[in-house]
N, C-alpha and C positions, 0 to 999 in steps of 0.2 A: 257544679261549680258556680259561684256567684261572683260576678265582676263588681268590684267595690268602687266607691268614690276615689279611694287612694289609687286604684289601678287606672281609673280614668284620668286623674291628675297627672300621673307619671307619663301616660301615653300622650296626653295633650301637650305637656311640657316638652316631650321629645319631638313632637311634630311641629309645634308652633312657638315654642319657647315660653318663658314665663313672663308675665307682666308684674312688675314690682308693685304696682298699685292695686292689683286684684289677686286675691287668694281664694281659690275655689274651695268652699267648705260646705258642710251640711246646711248652713244658714242661707246660702245663695244658690241652692239647687234649682230654684224656679226663676232665676234671673236669666234672661235671654243670652245666648252665647255672644251675640253682637255687643251687648252691654258689658260683657266680660272681656272683650277684646279679641274674640275668635271669629274668623270669617268662615265662609262655606268651604274654602279650600282646606283650612285647618281641620275641619270636621271630616272631610273626605279622606284626608291623610290619616286622621285618627282612626277612622273606620277600617282603613286598609291595614294599619298596624295592629288593631284589635283582631283582625282576621288572622294575621300571622301568629300572634301571641296566644290567642284564646280560641282559634278556630270558629270564630263567630262571623258570619257573613251577612252584611247589610248591603242592600242595593243602593246605588247612587240616589234613586228616588226616595228611598226610606231616609237616607241621611239628610237629603235636602229638606225634608219635612220636619226635622228635629230642630226645636228652638231652644231647649234648655238642657242643662246637665241631667236633670231628673229624667227627661224624656229619652236622652241618650242611654242612660243606664237601664231604663225600663226596656228599651228596644233590644239592646245587646243581651240583656239577661233573658228576655223572652226568646230571642233567637238561640241562645245557648241551651235553654230548656228544650226547645223544639229539636235541636240537633242531638240531644242526649238520648 
């Protein structure tokens, strides 16, 4: 199973809400989360919900090292592949 950008957007929105000024798309996958309006707490909550929904476990240290949506997707999909 591959976790998609749409999956990430849904979980981020659930955890941190949506910013009307920023829409996460394939065009801004390399923009830092901080520039998109998401802080480290939002990412930790997102990782926790990803674990519940997709059985993908990232450590707090891994999450704190993630800066962009592309990195987040790469990490969760790598973890998902390792778990399979």
